[in-house]
N, C-alpha and C positions, 0 to 999 in steps of 0.2 A: 904354724905354732908350735912352742914349745911343748912337751911332753907334758911337765908339770901342769901348765896349764889346762891340759887336753883331760887328766887323769881326772883334777878336780872338777871339771863339769859332769863328769858321768856318775859321782856322788848322790845325785840327787834321786835318779831311779832305780839304783841297784838295791834298794832294800825289798822292796816289794818282790821282785821278782827271784832275787836270792831266797827269801824267807818261804816264798812257796813252792818251789822247785827244789829246795834242797836241805827242808826240816829246820829244826831248831839250830840255832848258832850258839858260839862261845866266843868271847874275847880275848883266847889263849894268845900267850906270847912265845914266841920259837925258842927253840933251843940249838945247839949247837951238833951238827952230825960229823962223821966219820966213815972211813973207808967201810967200817962192817954193820953201819946203819945207814938206812934212809930215811932223808927229812922230807915230809908231804906238807905244803902248807895249801890252805883248801878254804872255801867257803862252805862246803859241804859236809854234812857229818858221816854222808853217805859212805866217804873214802874210809873211815873206821873199820866198817865191815869190809870193806876189800881188802883192807891192809889186814884184817885179822886173816883172813881168809888166804891171803898171799903169802904171811907168814907162818901160818900152819902146813903149806905146801912146799916152801922153799926153802923154811928156816930162817931167811933173811929177816931181819929186827927191822919194824916200818914203824917209825915217829908220826903221826900223824898232828899237826897244829892248825885246828880250826879258828880261823879270825872272822869277827864281825864284819857284816858285808858291807859296812858303812867305814871301817878302818882300812878293809883291804888292798883298795886300789895305793892308797897314800904308804902303807908299810910296805909294799912292795916293791914300791917307787925308792924308797928310803932304802931299803934292803939291798936291794939286785943295783940299783944306782951306783953303790959302792962297789958293785962287783962281789958281793957276798957269796963265797962258796959254799956255805955250809948248810943250803936249802937245794934240793935234789929235785924234786917235782914240784911244779907250780901250777896252779889252775887260773881260768877266768872263765866268764859268762861270755855271750857273743858279743853283746854289747861294749865290753872292756875290751877284748882281744886286738880291734886295729891300734888302740893305742900302747899296749904293752908290748907288740910286734915291733912297732915304731920305735918304742924305748931299747930294742935289742935285748929282752928278758928272754923269750923261747927260742930254743936250740931248732935249728932247720931239720926236719926230719926227713925231708927229700933225699937227703946226702948220705953217703955211706958213711957208719955202717947200719942207718936205719932203714932207708929204702922203701919210706911208707908208701908210694906209690904202687908197690908190689900187693898191698892189702885194697887198695881202693874197693873192689868188686865184693869185699865182704860185708860192708856197712853202708847204709841209707847215703846217697848222694850230697845231700845238704850237708850234712856233717864234714864230708870232705871239703866242701866249698866255703864252711863257718871257719874251717881251721888253717886258712889262707892268709897269708899277707898280702899288700897291694900287689906284689910281683907275682902272685899266684904260687909261692911255696908254702907248703905243709908245715906249720908248726904246732899245730894242736888237734888232738880229739876228743870225742867225746864216747861215753858208754849209753847213752840215750838220747831219744829225739823226742821233741817236744812240740810235735804240730798242734795246731789248734784245732777248738770245734764248738760247737753249741751243745751244752748241756743242759737237758731240759725236764720238766717233772713230765714222766709218763701218765699220771693219774689226771694231772690238770689237760694234760692234751687230750685226752681221751675226753673229758667232761667239755671240752673248749670246740673241738673240732670231731669228733667222734673217732677218733684214731691217733695212736701214739706212732705210726709209722716213721721212723728216721728221714726219710724220703720226703716223704710229705711234709713233716715239720720243718727239714731244710728248705723247702720251698716259700716257707713262711720269713725266711732271714736271707733271701737271695739277693736283697740290694736295701740300701739305704732305706728307699720309698717304702717297699714290702716290708720292711721292719717297722716304720712309723704306723702301719695299717695294720699289722700284728699287734703291736701296743694298745693300740686304742680297743681291737678287739678282745684281747687281753683283760683289759680295764674294765669293759664293761659288763665281763663276769666276774669283777670283784677282785680280781689278782693284778699283779704287774710284770710287765713282760721281764725286765731286769730288775735288779738289786738298786742300782744305779748306772747313770749315763755315760760312765766309763767304760762301759764293756764294748763300746763301739769303737774304741780306741785301736783295737787289735787290728782293725781294716783301715786304718787310716793309709796306710802305705800300699793300698792293694794297684795302684796303677802307675804310678813312677817312684823313685829315690827322691827324697830329701833333697838330694845336690847331686845335680849330672853334669858332667864338663866344669867343673867350678861353677854352676849356676844353679839359684834357687826359684823355681817358678812354682804358684799353689795350682795343686790339681784339681780338677773338676771333683774326684773322689774325696779330696782332703775339704771342700768349699762342702761339700754333700754331708759330708761328717761332722761339720760343726752345725749345718743345719740341722740335721737329724737331732743332735746332741744336745743342741738349744730347745729344741721342742719337747724331748722327751723330758726335759727338767722342767720348763715352764708350763706345763700342760698336765704336770704331775704324772705322769706315764711309767714313773719308776719308784720303787720303794725308799729311796732316800736313806740306803744304808752301805755306806761305803766300803769297798774292796778292803779286807782284812779288819774290819769291825766285829765288834760282838756282836750286833744284830746280823751280819752278812753271814758268820758263819751259823748265827741261830737259825736263819732262813731255809737252811738247808733240811732241817729238822720239821721244818713246819709253818705255823702261822706267826706273824711278828707285828708289832706296831710299825706303821707307816713314818717316817721320818724320825728315825730313831738316833739316825746320825751316829755320833761315836760315843753313845751311851753303855756303861757299862754293863757286863752281863747279868750283873746281880741286881741292876736296876731298871732292865727291860719292863720286867711286869709293872713298874710304878708307870708308867706311860700309859694313863688310864684315858685319856681324853684323846688319842691319838686313835686314827683308823686302825682296823685290822686287816692283814692282808697276808697273801701267799705269792711266793716269787716262782716263775714261771721258768726261767732260762739263766744260765749262765754262759758267757763266752770266755773260755781260758783254754791254755794249752793241755796237753795229755795229762800233765801232773794234778790238774783241777779233778780228776777223776781219784785222785788220792785223798782230797779234800774233802770231797762228797764221801768218799767212803767212811772216814772218820767223823762227820759230823750230821750226816743225815739220820743217824736215831733210827727211830720206828720206820722213816722213811726211804731207808736201804732197800734198793731193789725197785724203788719207783722212779728212776734216773734212766735218762737215754743220753746217746751222742748223735748230732747231727752236724751238716756241712753248715758253713755258714757264706757270708758273702763273696768270702777268697779265702785261699791257703794262707796261713800263717805258722811262725813259731815263736816261741818267747822262753828266753832262759835257758837252762842246761849247762852243764859243768864240764868244761873242756881242761884236759891234762896236756902239760908240755914239759920239756927238760928245762932247768935253769942253763942259760945259757953258760954260767961262770961254775957251774957244778964241778967236783972231780970225778962223781960218782956217774958220769952218763950211761956205762952202759947196763947197770942196775936199774938207774932211773926208767931205761928204757924198756926194760923186763918187766918192770913193773908197771908200767903204761898200756905195754902188749896185754899183760894178763889181765887188766882191767877193761879194755876198750876191744880188742881185737879177738880175744878166747873166746870161743863159742861156749865151752862149758862153763865159763865165769857167766857169759850173758844169760845162760839158761839158769844158773843159781841165781842172780840177782832177779830174772824176771819172778821168779819163785818167791826169795827172799823179800824181794819190795812190796810183794801180793799188788801190782798194777802198775809199776813203772814201764815204762816203752823203751825198751834197748834199741841201740843202734844196728847191733848183729842182724842183717836181713834173713840170713838162712834162719836165727831163731825166732825171729817173727814170723815168717813164713810155717816152720814148725809149728807152731802156736796159734796161727789164724781162728783156731774153732773152739779157743778158749772162750767160754761163756763168764762174763763180769757179775758177779753176784749182785754187785751193789747197780748194775744196768740192767737189771731186768733179764739179765742171762745174751743181753748183746754181746756179740764177739768185738770187742773194743780194739783189741791188737790188729785185727785186720781191717778194721775203719782208719784206725791211726796209721798204719803203714800206707793204704791208699794216700792219705790227706798227708802224708809228708814226700809222697810222689811229686805233688803239686806244688810245693814250696818253689817260690822264685828267689833265689837268694841273691840274685843281680838287684835286687829292688834293695837291699842293707847298705848302709854307709855308715862311716864312723861318727856322721855328725847326728846320728837318728836321737839318741835319747835325750840330748841338750835342746834341739829345735823342736820334737815332739813336746818337749815339757814345756817350752815357749808357746808353741801351740794350744796346747791344754790351758793354759793360764788365759790364753785370748778368747777361747771359748768359756771356759769358766766365767770372764768378764761380762761377756754376752750375756750367759745366762741369767748373771743376777743383776743385770741392767745396771751395770755400772759402766759400760760400750754399747756403742751401737756395733752393730756386725764391720762397716767400714773401719770405724774408730779402732776397734780390735784388729783387724788386718794390719792397719797401719804399724801400730802398737809391736806388734808381732817383727813386722819386717824390720823395726830400729833395733829390737833387741837381738835380732840374728846381725843386723850388720855393725853393731857395736862388739859383739862378741868374736864374730868373724867377719873381719873387714876384706879378705882375700875371698870369699863367696861375692858372688855378683846376683843381684836382687833383680828379677825378672817382672815386671809388674803389667 
């Protein structure tokens, strides 16, 4: 399949991960670089802080151009497709990288003079795996790791289960069947297990990749995910506050009206006929801790993190060198500063107030850090252990688009628009029409 088509396919899911993992975005336009200046194209406002610190330490001018997530893939393709030399450092999130690698945009970091393999033991394993192309060549590195977790309300856990122990609460989320039982127990107390049923999507890839050896076969885990998501929806076991909605953010601070949907923040109090509830938990990657920190209000300190049905990761900013740049040496120096420098990692851990860095030594040295937002829990220690369990072999370049098709099929069953069997057949049809090279195993 042509790169242009592949890049277009990932746009639907770029927005949510990018907004959550990287902060606010601007649609800034690029500018031309030169021998005395590095030009960085990114989706992450984070890199402006890194660039400022790098410039202060080295004297090298760095221009960071932040591009809106929805525009980034096509803008990068249009610019680097013509072998533009005026951008030096480029980025991508994991779901974008296979397509960017295939297009030839990212420099081979395994070769001289980079020899990135020499640094392998310094960062979390899956970061090296996520930055490899299909031939095993490393082309990108990240300064952060984004393992998943169940983020839960400690106060509600004590009320419902008599304990807020993360190990005990993790058992309440050990598989889809147990999650449904937990959802019923939580609702019986007047609360809701999740803001919306989409929380389960993170665990859909737990058993097998979407495509293996050119074949797609629905795993038992994905069928179980569909069944659980439908039950959560149809039996009103969630609060119907979609991720990234005003109600979703507000739920972290306390009570919210059920079924607020996409109601604006200043209108939530006008939903007087809606039942009121509180949300017990959220399934989010590690950057979810930053969202909780900024939105918990008086609930700050009332949260904890626990393991879910399986380990996963979501998002993360990976840096690489534009293959056509004339400033590759300087670009590599900047990338090393951001991703491989221990002092930088320690600085960012403190400056970000909660981002989980990829440097293993820094994570270990901060394992005793007690997170104020999470009742003093040692969140860095938790996320480091979760990162060790991530199976990157389950990730494929098809995940975003095929996952989007599967989500749409689940939604059709939830709303009664299709039967389960009809939705599955429609899913197969969508995959076949988009990826004729994939064999569907029914």
